[in-house]
C-alpha positions in Angstrom: 0.0 0.0 0.0 2.9 2.2 0.4 3.2 2.6 -3.3 -0.3 4.1 -3.8 0.4 6.6 -1.0 3.6 7.7 -2.9 1.7 8.1 -6.1 -1.0 10.1 -4.4 1.6 12.4 -2.8 3.4 12.9 -6.1 0.2 13.7 -7.9 -0.7 16.2 -5.2 2.7 17.9 -5.5 2.3 18.2 -9.2 -1.2 19.7 -8.9 -0.1 22.3 -6.4 2.9 23.3 -8.5 0.7 23.7 -11.6 -1.5 26.0 -9.7 1.2 27.9 -7.8 3.7 28.6 -10.6 1.3 30.8 -12.7 0.3 32.7 -9.6 3.8 33.6 -8.6 4.9 34.4 -12.2 2.5 37.3 -12.6 3.6 40.9 -12.0 2.9 42.2 -8.5 0.7 45.1 -9.9 -1.6 42.9 -12.0 -4.4 40.7 -10.9 -5.9 37.7 -12.6 -7.9 38.8 -15.6 -6.4 42.3 -15.8 -4.6 43.3 -19.0 -0.8 43.9 -18.9 0.2 47.6 -19.3 0.9 48.8 -22.8 4.6 49.0 -23.7 6.2 52.4 -23.7 6.0 54.2 -27.1 9.1 54.1 -29.3 11.2 57.3 -29.3 10.5 59.6 -32.2 13.4 59.6 -34.6 14.2 61.9 -37.5 12.8 60.2 -40.6 15.2 62.1 -43.0 18.1 59.9 -44.1 21.6 61.2 -43.2 23.3 63.4 -45.8 26.0 61.5 -47.6 29.2 63.4 -48.3 30.9 62.6 -51.6 34.6 63.3 -52.2 36.3 63.6 -55.6 39.7 64.6 -56.9 39.9 65.9 -60.4 40.9 68.6 -62.9 38.8 71.8 -63.3 37.3 71.9 -66.8 35.4 75.2 -66.4 34.7 77.9 -63.9 31.5 80.0 -64.0 32.1 82.6 -61.3 28.9 84.6 -61.8 26.8 81.4 -61.5 29.0 80.0 -58.7 29.6 76.7 -60.5 32.7 74.6 -61.0 33.0 71.7 -63.5 35.4 69.0 -62.4 36.4 65.9 -64.4 37.4 63.0 -62.2 37.9 59.3 -62.3 35.0 57.2 -60.9 36.5 53.9 -59.6 33.0 52.4 -59.1 32.1 52.6 -62.8 35.7 52.5 -64.0 35.2 55.6 -66.1 35.9 59.4 -66.4 33.0 61.6 -65.2 32.3 65.3 -64.9 30.6 66.8 -61.9 29.0 70.2 -61.8 29.7 71.6 -58.4 27.8 74.6 -56.9 29.7 76.9 -54.6 27.7 78.7 -51.9 28.3 80.8 -48.8 28.8 77.7 -46.7 31.6 76.3 -48.9 35.1 76.4 -47.5 37.7 77.3 -50.1 41.3 76.2 -49.3 44.5 77.6 -51.0 42.4 80.3 -52.8 40.6 83.4 -51.7 37.6 83.2 -54.0 36.0 81.1 -56.8 37.5 83.5 -59.4 41.0 82.4 -58.3 40.3 78.8 -59.5 41.3 78.3 -63.2 40.8 75.7 -65.8 43.5 73.0 -65.4 43.8 73.3 -61.6 43.5 70.1 -59.6 41.0 70.1 -56.8 39.8 68.0 -53.9 36.0 68.5 -53.6 33.7 67.3 -50.8 30.1 67.8 -51.6 26.5 66.7 -50.8 23.6 66.2 -53.2 21.0 68.8 -52.2 17.9 69.9 -54.1 19.2 68.3 -57.3 22.5 70.1 -57.1 26.0 69.1 -55.9 26.6 71.6 -53.1 30.3 71.9 -52.2 31.3 71.7 -48.6 35.1 72.0 -49.1 37.1 72.8 -52.2 40.8 72.5 -51.9 43.0 73.7 -54.8 46.2 71.7 -55.1 49.1 74.1 -55.5 52.2 73.1 -57.4 55.3 73.2 -55.4 57.9 75.4 -57.0 61.5 74.3 -56.5 64.0 76.8 -55.2 66.0 78.6 -57.9 69.5 77.0 -58.5 71.4 80.1 -57.3 69.9 79.7 -53.8 71.2 76.2 -53.2 74.1 76.2 -50.8 77.4 74.5 -51.8 77.1 72.0 -49.0 73.6 71.0 -50.1 75.0 70.2 -53.5 77.6 67.8 -52.2 76.7 64.1 -51.9 76.0 62.9 -48.4 79.2 60.7 -48.3 81.5 63.7 -49.0 82.4 65.5 -45.7 82.0 69.3 -45.9 85.1 71.4 -45.6 85.6 73.2 -42.3 
């Protein structure tokens, strides 16, 4: 008879645990039959996509100072071809190595960072690459002309 008492005890323990577990697992603030609180609303985010800056390096093909435009031919590695970009210069554009758009000439090499805005390529930064001019021959010191292995005379 001992076996039937063990079975009855085991059945009672299972029944009590099936009833007790759901009761203990509920939130303290909710009662049976009450709805759970609604989740907090998601934070409002800006739906506009971030502005992508594009950087090119190329040769100036034309400068239209009255219209504040610059035409730059550059090599597009993605399409493996030469392209020309029409760049608009505005008051927010930072010019480096020149004072004004009129100082940029056809044939100059430029680094341009721009964004596509309102169907135009609005320049953020335009850097004109300046050629380094070597020092004239008469300004080279005699010691600088000697090879490094020849000691200078004292």
